[in-house]
C-alpha positions, 0 to 999 in steps of 0.5 A: 474654414480650413486654410487651403494653402496649408493643406496644399503645402502639407500634401506636397510633402506626400505627393507630387506638385501635379497631384496637388494641382489636380486635387485642388482643381477637384476642390474648386469644381466641388465648391463652384457646384456648392455655389450653384446649389446654394450651400456656399457663397464664394470659393476661397483662393486656392494657390496651386503649386508651380509645375515649372521644372516638374516634368518627368524627363526620364526615359529608358535607354535601349539597354535598359528596356532590353534588361527590363524585358529580359528580367521580367517574368513572362506575365509582367513582360507582356504587361510592360509591352502593352503599357509601352505600346498603348501609352495607357495608364496602369489603372486603365489597363487593369480596368479592361474587360475581355469584352472591351477588346476587339481582336479582329479590329485590333481596338480596345475600348477604355471606359470612364477614363481619368478625364471622364470619357471613353477612349478607343485605343489601337493595338500594334502588332507587338501589343496584339501578341501580348494582349492575346497572351494576357487573354489566354492567362486571365482568371476573370472577366478582366484582362489583367489578373492583378490590381494596379497597386500590385503591378506597381509594387512588383515593377518597383521591386524589379527595377530596384533589383536590376539597377534601373534607377528613377523609373516608375511604372507610370513612366511607361506611359511617358515612354509610350507617348514619346515613342508614338511621336517618334513613329511619326504620329502628329499631336492630334493622333497621339492625343487620340491614343493617349487621351490627353485633352490639354495639348500643352500638357502632352508636349510637356509630357513628351521627350523625343530621343534626338537619335530617332530624328537623324533619319528624318533630316 
């Protein structure tokens, strides 16, 4: 029987705490199914790493978002806008088929998302312009012409080139979720768009810019 704690420790040298916690959760669920099927008799203790202090708090400042969008080529610019406006994951965006998009109703259906369920995402006016651009420039049945890994590498290279530090492509989702709250949406409305099932995770994931609250008090 492998030492699961050591496996977890080794993974922490490669990926973040949250990823290790998620992977150990998959192992637990698989082992519980193994008990149901009679292959094993028990599930060993799998210690999950602490998430305390692990939440990403990095958000783009106004001049950074302007610099980022001005520095992107036209295609990547529209990808960035869609990711921010919809708070999608990069993999969700690259999985969208043209047939998943209802331009008339301004809705996009995301199929088989990370939590295993479909999700329907509303499209803002700003995002609609970008979605239309991407549709016109697609070369397949997918909305996006590139795989998520390509987008990630291109984004990382751009940020490094223009001096935006400690910001990842996935942080655009964080940025998008935070902006939804700043627009006045409540927790349930935001979770419907973002797909978060755990509202405590959604709260941990979100960081409101205090400047946006001044006009509300």
